[in-house]
C-alpha positions in Angstrom: -12.5 -126.2 -41.4 -11.2 -129.8 -40.9 -7.5 -130.5 -41.0 -6.5 -134.0 -41.9 -3.0 -135.2 -40.9 -1.5 -138.0 -42.9 1.2 -140.0 -41.3 3.5 -142.2 -43.3 5.3 -144.4 -40.9 6.2 -148.0 -40.2 3.6 -150.8 -40.3 3.6 -150.7 -36.5 1.5 -147.5 -36.7 -1.6 -149.6 -37.5 -0.9 -151.8 -34.5 -0.6 -148.6 -32.4 -4.0 -147.4 -33.5 -5.5 -150.7 -32.5 -3.9 -150.4 -29.1 -5.3 -146.9 -28.6 -8.8 -148.0 -29.5 -8.6 -150.7 -26.9 -7.3 -148.3 -24.3 -10.2 -145.9 -24.9 -12.7 -148.8 -24.5 -11.0 -149.7 -21.2 -11.2 -146.1 -19.9 -14.9 -145.8 -20.8 -15.6 -149.1 -19.1 -13.7 -148.2 -15.9 -15.2 -144.7 -15.7 -18.7 -146.3 -15.8 -17.7 -148.6 -13.0 -16.3 -145.7 -11.0 -19.5 -143.7 -11.3 -21.5 -146.7 -10.1 -19.2 -147.2 -7.1 -19.5 -143.5 -6.2 -23.3 -143.6 -6.5 -23.5 -146.7 -4.3 -21.3 -145.1 -1.6 -23.5 -142.0 -1.3 -20.8 -139.6 -2.3 -22.2 -136.2 -3.5 -22.1 -135.6 -7.2 -22.3 -132.2 -8.9 -24.1 -131.9 -12.2 -21.6 -131.4 -15.0 -23.7 -128.5 -16.3 -23.1 -126.4 -13.1 -19.3 -126.9 -12.7 -18.6 -123.4 -14.0 -20.1 -121.9 -10.9 -17.2 -123.1 -8.8 -14.7 -120.7 -10.4 -16.5 -117.4 -9.8 -17.6 -118.6 -6.3 -14.0 -119.4 -5.4 -12.9 -116.0 -6.8 -15.6 -114.2 -4.8 -14.6 -116.0 -1.6 -11.0 -115.2 -2.0 -11.9 -111.5 -2.7 -14.0 -111.4 0.4 -11.2 -112.9 2.5 -8.7 -110.4 1.1 -11.0 -107.4 1.7 -11.7 -108.6 5.3 -7.9 -108.9 5.9 -7.2 -105.5 4.4 -9.8 -103.8 6.5 -9.3 -105.7 9.8 -5.7 -107.0 9.7 -3.1 -104.1 9.8 -0.1 -106.1 8.6 -2.1 -107.3 5.5 -3.2 -103.7 4.8 0.3 -102.5 5.2 1.7 -105.2 2.9 -0.8 -104.2 0.1 -0.2 -100.5 0.4 3.5 -100.9 0.7 3.6 -102.9 -2.6 1.5 -100.4 -4.4 3.3 -97.3 -3.1 6.7 -98.7 -3.6 6.0 -99.9 -7.1 4.9 -96.3 -8.1 8.1 -94.7 -6.8 10.4 -97.4 -8.1 8.7 -97.4 -11.6 9.1 -93.6 -11.9 12.7 -93.6 -10.6 14.0 -96.5 -12.6 12.2 -95.3 -15.8 13.8 -91.8 -15.3 17.3 -93.3 -14.8 17.0 -95.4 -17.9 15.8 -92.3 -19.8 18.9 -90.4 -18.7 21.2 -93.2 -19.7 19.8 -93.3 -23.2 19.6 -89.5 -23.6 23.2 -88.9 -22.5 24.6 -91.8 -24.6 22.9 -90.7 -27.8 24.6 -88.6 -30.5 23.2 -85.3 -31.8 23.8 -83.3 -34.9 24.3 -80.0 -33.0 24.9 -78.8 -29.5 21.5 -77.1 -29.4 19.8 -80.4 -30.2 21.7 -82.1 -27.4 20.8 -79.4 -24.8 17.2 -79.6 -25.9 17.2 -83.4 -25.6 18.7 -83.2 -22.1 16.2 -80.6 -21.0 13.2 -82.7 -22.3 14.7 -85.7 -20.4 14.7 -83.6 -17.2 11.1 -82.7 -17.7 10.0 -86.2 -18.5 11.8 -87.7 -15.5 10.7 -85.0 -13.1 7.0 -85.4 -14.2 7.1 -89.1 -13.6 8.5 -88.7 -10.1 6.0 -85.9 -9.4 3.0 -88.0 -10.3 4.3 -90.9 -8.2 4.7 -88.6 -5.2 1.3 -87.1 -5.6 -0.3 -90.5 -5.8 1.4 -91.7 -2.6 0.9 -88.5 -0.6 2.1 -88.1 3.0 5.9 -88.0 3.5 6.3 -88.4 -0.3 5.1 -84.9 -0.7 7.9 -83.9 1.8 10.4 -85.7 -0.4 9.3 -83.7 -3.4 9.5 -80.5 -1.4 13.2 -81.3 -0.6 13.9 -81.8 -4.3 12.1 -78.5 -5.2 14.4 -76.6 -2.7 17.7 -77.9 -4.2 18.9 -74.9 -6.1 21.7 -76.8 -7.7 19.4 -79.2 -9.5 18.3 -78.3 -13.1 15.5 -75.8 -13.3 13.3 -78.3 -15.0 13.3 -80.4 -11.8 12.8 -77.6 -9.3 10.1 -76.0 -11.3 8.2 -79.3 -11.8 8.4 -80.1 -8.1 7.5 -76.5 -7.0 3.7 -77.1 -7.0 4.2 -79.6 -4.1 4.6 -76.7 -1.8 0.9 -76.0 -2.1 -0.6 -79.2 -3.4 -1.5 -81.3 -0.4 -4.8 -83.1 0.3 -6.6 -82.1 3.5 -7.7 -84.7 6.1 -11.6 -84.8 6.3 -13.1 -83.1 9.4 -14.2 -86.5 10.7 -10.6 -87.7 10.9 -9.6 -84.5 12.7 -12.4 -84.9 15.2 -11.4 -88.4 15.9 -7.8 -87.4 16.5 -8.9 -84.8 19.0 -10.8 -87.4 21.0 -7.9 -89.8 21.0 -5.1 -87.3 21.7 -6.7 -84.6 23.7 -9.4 -86.6 25.4 -12.0 -84.1 24.6 -14.2 -83.3 21.5 -13.5 -80.2 19.5 -16.7 -78.5 20.8 -15.4 -78.6 24.4 -12.1 -76.9 23.5 -13.1 -74.3 20.9 -15.9 -72.0 19.9 -16.6 -71.5 16.2 -14.0 -74.1 15.1 -13.8 -73.8 11.3 -13.9 -77.3 9.8 -12.3 -76.1 6.6 -8.5 -75.7 7.0 -6.9 -72.4 6.0 -3.7 -74.2 5.1 -2.7 -77.8 4.3 0.9 -79.0 4.3 2.5 -82.4 3.8 2.5 -83.2 7.5 -0.3 -81.2 9.0 -3.2 -78.8 8.3 -4.2 -75.6 10.1 -7.7 -74.6 11.3 -9.0 -71.4 12.9 -11.1 -71.3 16.1 -11.6 -69.5 19.4 -9.9 -71.1 22.3 -12.2 -71.3 25.3 -9.5 -71.5 27.9 -7.6 -68.5 26.7 -10.4 -66.6 25.0 -8.1 -66.0 22.0 -8.5 -66.5 18.3 -6.1 -69.3 17.5 -4.5 -71.3 14.7 -4.8 -75.0 15.4 -2.2 -77.1 13.7 -3.3 -80.8 13.5 -1.2 -83.6 12.1 -2.6 -85.8 9.4 -3.7 -89.0 11.3 -2.5 -91.5 8.8 1.2 -90.3 9.0 2.0 -92.2 12.2 0.5 -95.5 10.9 2.5 -95.5 7.7 5.6 -93.6 8.7 8.0 -96.6 9.1 6.7 -98.3 6.0 7.0 -95.2 3.8 10.5 -94.3 5.1 11.7 -97.9 4.5 10.2 -97.8 1.0 11.9 -94.5 0.2 15.3 -95.7 1.4 14.9 -99.1 -0.4 13.9 -97.5 -3.7 16.8 -94.9 -3.5 19.2 -97.7 -2.5 18.2 -99.8 -5.6 18.7 -96.8 -7.8 22.1 -96.3 -6.3 23.0 -99.9 -6.9 21.9 -100.1 -10.5 22.8 -96.5 -11.5 25.6 -95.4 -9.1 26.0 -92.0 -10.8 22.4 -91.0 -9.8 23.0 -90.8 -6.0 20.0 -89.8 -3.9 20.3 -92.2 -1.0 21.2 -89.4 1.4 17.7 -87.9 0.9 16.2 -91.0 2.6 18.7 -90.8 5.4 17.8 -87.1 6.0 14.1 -87.9 6.1 14.5 -90.7 8.6 16.5 -88.4 10.9 14.4 -85.2 10.6 10.8 -86.2 10.0 10.2 -87.6 13.5 11.3 -84.2 14.9 8.8 -82.3 12.6 6.0 -84.7 13.6 6.4 -84.0 17.3 4.7 -80.7 18.0 6.0 -80.7 21.6 9.5 -80.5 20.1 8.2 -77.7 17.8 7.0 -75.7 20.9 10.5 -76.0 22.5 12.1 -74.7 19.3 9.7 -71.8 19.2 10.6 -70.8 22.8 14.3 -70.9 22.0 13.9 -68.8 18.8 12.0 -66.2 20.8 14.8 -66.1 23.4 17.5 -65.7 20.7 15.8 -62.5 19.4 14.5 -61.2 22.7 17.0 -58.3 22.9 17.4 -57.7 19.2 15.7 -54.8 17.3 14.1 -56.8 14.5 11.0 -57.1 12.4 10.8 -60.8 13.2 7.7 -61.9 15.0 7.1 -65.5 16.3 3.6 -66.4 17.2 2.9 -67.4 20.8 2.4 -71.1 21.6 -0.7 -71.6 23.8 -0.8 -75.4 24.0 1.3 -78.2 22.6 0.5 -81.9 22.2 2.4 -84.4 20.1 0.0 -84.1 17.2 -2.0 -80.9 18.1 -0.5 -77.4 18.4 -2.5 -74.4 19.5 -0.9 -71.1 18.8 -1.6 -67.4 18.3 -3.5 -66.5 15.1 -1.6 -64.1 12.8 -3.6 -62.0 10.4 -1.3 -61.2 7.5 -0.4 -62.0 3.9 2.3 -63.8 2.0 5.6 -62.0 2.2 5.8 -61.7 -1.6 2.3 -60.3 -2.1 3.1 -57.0 -3.8 -0.5 -55.7 -3.8 -0.7 -56.2 0.0 2.7 -54.4 0.5 1.5 -51.5 -1.7 -1.8 -51.2 0.2 0.1 -50.9 3.5 2.9 -48.7 2.2 5.5 -51.3 2.9 8.9 -50.9 1.1 9.6 -54.2 -0.7 13.3 -53.5 -0.7 13.4 -53.3 3.1 11.4 -56.5 3.4 14.0 -58.4 1.3 16.9 -57.0 3.2 15.3 -57.5 6.6 14.4 -61.1 5.9 18.1 -61.7 4.8 19.2 -60.2 8.1 16.9 -62.4 10.2 18.2 -65.6 8.7 21.8 -64.6 8.6 21.6 -63.7 12.3 20.3 -67.2 13.0 23.1 -68.8 11.1 26.2 -66.8 11.8 25.4 -65.2 15.2 23.1 -67.7 17.0 24.4 -70.8 15.3 20.9 -72.3 15.4 18.5 -71.7 12.5 15.1 -72.5 11.0 15.6 -75.3 8.5 12.3 -75.4 6.6 12.3 -72.1 4.8 9.7 -71.4 2.1 7.3 -68.6 1.4 4.4 -70.5 2.9 6.1 -70.3 6.3 6.4 -66.5 6.2 3.6 -63.9 6.7 3.9 -60.1 6.7 1.7 -57.6 8.5 1.8 -53.9 9.5 3.7 -53.3 12.7 1.7 -52.3 15.7 2.6 -49.4 18.1 4.0 -51.9 20.6 6.2 -53.7 18.0 10.0 -53.6 18.3 10.3 -53.6 14.5 12.6 -50.8 13.1 10.2 -50.6 10.1 6.5 -50.3 9.6 6.1 -54.1 9.1 6.6 -57.4 11.0 7.6 -60.7 9.4 5.9 -63.6 11.1 7.9 -66.9 11.0 5.8 -70.1 11.2 6.5 -73.8 11.5 9.4 -74.2 13.9 9.4 -78.0 13.7 12.9 -78.3 12.3 16.0 -76.4 13.4 19.7 -77.1 12.9 22.7 -76.1 15.0 25.9 -74.9 13.4 29.1 -75.4 15.5 31.6 -72.7 15.9 34.2 -74.2 13.6 31.8 -74.9 10.7 30.2 -71.5 11.1 33.6 -69.6 11.0 34.9 -71.7 8.0 31.7 -71.1 6.1 32.0 -67.3 6.9 35.6 -67.2 5.6 34.6 -69.0 2.4 31.9 -66.5 1.8 34.2 -63.6 2.4 36.7 -65.1 -0.1 33.9 -65.3 -2.7 33.1 -61.7 -2.2 36.7 -60.6 -2.7 38.3 -60.1 -6.1 40.1 -63.1 -7.4 43.9 -63.4 -6.7 46.2 -66.3 -6.0 45.7 -65.8 -2.3 41.9 -65.5 -2.6 41.7 -68.5 -4.9 43.7 -70.5 -2.4 41.4 -69.5 0.4 38.3 -70.5 -1.6 39.6 -74.0 -2.2 41.0 -74.3 1.3 37.6 -73.6 3.0 35.7 -75.6 0.4 37.9 -78.6 1.4 37.2 -77.9 5.1 33.5 -77.5 4.7 32.6 -80.1 2.1 35.7 -82.2 1.6 36.0 -80.9 -2.0 39.7 -80.8 -2.8 41.4 -79.3 -5.9 42.2 -82.8 -7.3 38.6 -84.0 -7.0 37.3 -84.5 -10.5 34.8 -86.7 -12.2 35.3 -88.5 -15.5 32.0 -87.8 -17.1 32.2 -90.1 -20.1 28.8 -91.4 -21.1 29.5 -92.1 -24.8 28.7 -90.1 -27.8 30.9 -87.9 -29.9 30.0 -84.7 -28.1 30.4 -86.0 -24.5 33.6 -88.0 -24.5 36.9 -87.1 -22.7 35.1 -84.5 -20.5 36.2 -83.8 -17.0 34.0 -82.0 -14.5 35.7 -80.3 -11.6 33.7 -80.3 -8.4 34.8 -77.1 -6.8 33.1 -74.7 -9.3 29.9 -76.7 -8.9 30.1 -76.2 -5.1 30.9 -72.5 -5.5 27.8 -72.0 -7.7 25.6 -73.9 -5.2 26.8 -71.7 -2.3 26.2 -68.4 -4.1 23.3 -69.3 -6.3 25.4 -67.8 -9.2 27.8 -69.3 -11.6 31.3 -69.6 -10.2 33.2 -66.4 -10.9 36.6 -67.8 -11.3 36.0 -71.5 -11.8 33.8 -71.7 -14.9 33.4 -75.3 -15.8 34.8 -76.1 -19.2 36.2 -79.2 -21.0 39.9 -79.4 -20.7 40.1 -79.8 -24.5 37.4 -77.3 -25.2 37.7 -73.9 -26.7 39.0 -71.1 -24.5 37.5 -67.7 -24.4 39.0 -64.2 -23.9 35.8 -62.8 -22.6 36.4 -60.9 -19.3 34.7 -62.7 -16.5 33.7 -61.8 -13.0 36.4 -62.4 -10.4 34.1 -62.0 -7.4 30.5 -61.9 -6.5 30.3 -58.1 -6.5 31.4 -58.2 -10.2 28.6 -60.5 -11.1 26.1 -57.7 -11.3 27.7 -56.6 -14.6 28.0 -60.0 -16.3 27.3 -59.7 -20.0 24.8 -61.7 -22.0 27.7 -63.1 -24.0 29.5 -64.3 -21.0 26.3 -66.0 -19.6 25.7 -67.7 -22.9 29.3 -69.0 -22.9 28.9 -70.4 -19.4 25.6 -72.1 -20.2 27.1 -73.9 -23.3 30.4 -74.8 -21.9 29.6 -77.9 -19.7 27.2 -80.6 -20.9 24.1 -80.5 -18.8 24.0 -84.2 -18.3 27.5 -84.3 -17.0 26.7 -81.3 -14.8 23.8 -83.1 -13.2 26.0 -86.1 -12.2 28.6 -83.7 -10.8 25.9 -81.8 -8.9 24.6 -85.0 -7.3 28.1 -86.0 -6.3 28.6 -82.6 -4.6 25.3 -82.8 -2.8 26.3 -86.2 -1.5 29.5 -84.8 0.0 28.0 -81.7 1.6 27.2 -81.8 5.3 23.4 -81.6 5.7 23.7 -78.4 7.7 25.5 -76.7 4.9 22.8 -77.8 2.5 20.2 -76.2 4.9 22.2 -72.9 4.9 22.1 -73.0 1.1 18.3 -73.4 1.3 18.1 -70.2 3.4 20.3 -68.4 1.0 18.1 -69.6 -1.9 15.0 -68.4 -0.1 16.4 -64.9 0.3 17.4 -64.8 -3.4 14.1 -66.1 -4.5 12.1 -63.6 -2.5 14.4 -60.8 -3.6 13.4 -61.7 -7.2 9.7 -62.2 -6.4 9.5 -58.8 -4.6 10.8 -57.1 -7.8 13.3 -55.2 -5.7 15.0 -52.2 -7.3 18.4 -52.7 -5.8 21.2 -54.8 -7.4 20.8 -58.5 -7.4 23.9 -58.8 -5.3 22.6 -56.4 -2.6 21.5 -59.2 -0.3 25.0 -60.7 -0.7 26.4 -57.7 1.2 24.0 -58.4 4.1 25.4 -62.0 4.3 29.0 -60.7 4.0 28.5 -58.3 7.0 27.2 -61.1 9.2 30.1 -63.3 8.0 32.5 -60.6 9.1 30.8 -60.4 12.5 31.1 -64.1 12.9 34.9 -64.1 12.0 35.5 -61.1 14.3 33.6 -62.7 17.2 35.7 -65.9 16.7 38.9 -63.8 16.7 37.9 -62.2 20.0 37.1 -65.6 21.6 40.5 -66.9 20.5 42.3 -63.9 21.9 40.5 -64.4 25.3 41.4 -68.1 25.2 45.0 -67.4 24.5 45.0 -68.8 21.0 45.7 -65.5 19.3 48.5 -63.0 19.9 48.0 -59.3 20.6 49.5 -58.3 17.3 47.3 -60.7 15.3 44.3 -59.5 17.3 45.0 -55.9 16.4 45.3 -56.9 12.7 42.0 -58.7 12.9 40.3 -55.7 14.5 41.7 -53.4 11.7 40.6 -55.8 9.0 37.1 -56.0 10.5 36.7 -52.3 10.8 37.9 -51.4 7.3 36.0 -54.3 5.6 32.8 -53.6 7.5 33.0 -49.9 6.7 33.6 -50.6 3.0 30.6 -52.9 2.8 28.5 -50.3 4.5 29.5 -47.6 2.0 28.7 -50.0 -0.9 25.3 -50.7 0.7 24.6 -47.0 0.9 25.4 -46.5 -2.8 23.3 -49.4 -3.9 20.4 -48.2 -1.8 20.7 -44.8 -3.3 20.7 -46.2 -6.8 17.6 -48.3 -5.9 15.8 -45.2 -4.7 16.5 -43.5 -8.1 15.1 -46.5 -9.9 12.0 -46.4 -7.8 11.6 -42.6 -8.3 12.0 -43.1 -12.1 9.2 -45.7 -12.0 7.0 -43.4 -10.0 7.5 -40.6 -12.6 6.6 -43.0 -15.5 3.5 -44.2 -13.7 2.4 -40.6 -12.9 2.9 -39.7 -16.6 0.8 -42.6 -17.8 -1.9 -43.0 -15.1 -1.7 -40.2 -12.6 -1.1 -40.6 -8.9 -2.7 -44.0 -8.7 -0.4 -45.2 -11.5 2.6 -43.6 -9.9 1.9 -45.5 -6.6 1.5 -48.8 -8.4 4.6 -48.4 -10.5 6.7 -47.5 -7.5 5.3 -50.6 -5.8 6.4 -52.9 -8.6 2.8 -53.7 -9.6 3.4 -53.0 -13.3 
């Protein structure tokens, strides 16, 4: 199709066309002269028909240079990988933050619709971050594991990140063999017999192989660090901190920068297996004279990236079928695990800071075991421990004991007093949670109840979060943790619907930012105990393990009072009062424990009878073991 443009202009237009024709003639004439001059000078000429070959040839050359630089020039490779990995995380994080902004600012026809929208936003954002972390691997998996362990985050986030505990890619055997040559100076075949090239476990930082150690003649577990971690550690950490920093800059209410700071401080400790060996030796010494079910595998040899230790034959601590097979009482397992970790925190002041079910194995106790029961709990992965100074340990203990007590003006004052000492959360600390929208305006979130719920893993008994202008309820609520066992469904529904979930998330993030990292780690230990108590399908009350924690808190406070008396900081009368308070309080908790355990045995006996009635002795055994 031809398009003809007609121009109606001044008479000068015809003169302009004549000028253009003359210019074209001039250009053609001069181009002819130019080609003649080039030909006479001997300059190479390229046939016009082949000029298109230069473009793919240039592209191919640039690609080759780029590939060579990537493979042989470390800074170039790092720059490329840094760009790719950072863009993945930044895209997921910023996309999620924008999604939250839009969701929280929207209006909804009903409260149910709003809650559903916020829940779906949690799932979408968590899934985006999960995919980015899986694609990047390495320390990003560790970042996801940290998120999964934060009990105060919405369940949609923690459940989405939970698979990262077990979804890690193994380093190929060739990479492991090369690491042994570089770090140990010997090939695997000279150090081990029957070294299994397939790892029995893969974590974010290392993987474990089984072999027979020639020097000791023992079957051993060989923990080997992923070789690529050291190469990309600084880059990955910088990227994580930069990404979280930009999120904080653009979306101040979504505060996660402290996660990057934690990783920079703690990951180098976990990546040094010599440091892990020293931690193991200290943990063994702390429990040397204690009658406990805890068993810590012997370290045979330790190198910075290779750790050789005793092999433990056992099963996951929450494997109900294994416990049933070996006649191990699951209630006792839950309580003993709680005692082990509480002794670390409140008595030793030095505790394991990477608790998850993958780091715990259970096995039948041998005749030489010092376990008071017929099982041993093996604690693995001692790369990261935290200390807890005397003041923080005692203040935390006093806070916990105030949470156990029934609410009263004095008890409530103690709760807020120790919350301020531990986490700088004062009674006047509130957050204006206005995001827009008819259902979310003029709402104030108080930080103390959020902190209390995070500590106990339960909703705050006396500080239920509610909008200041919202409806009040006359439902009788729990006044202490011991009352929580009897919370009604109506009360739980009220609590779930009182505070907007989006506002709660922002408040939770603010509380996490304020908490000392050691307190966060203690919360992780508490959460592990609660999680395993649930996974083991125990027959005692859900607050039974709270009593174990309370008794150790009483011991910590009493020990502090004795130290103050010896140092002259406590008078004799006050000392006697403390002794009486400890004796009466400890006896009371012991009696409540006895009653709860008696009730638990009745529940188990009832299950045994139901199983026997339906399936005979085999059914009775399985029912009592919680298998159905």
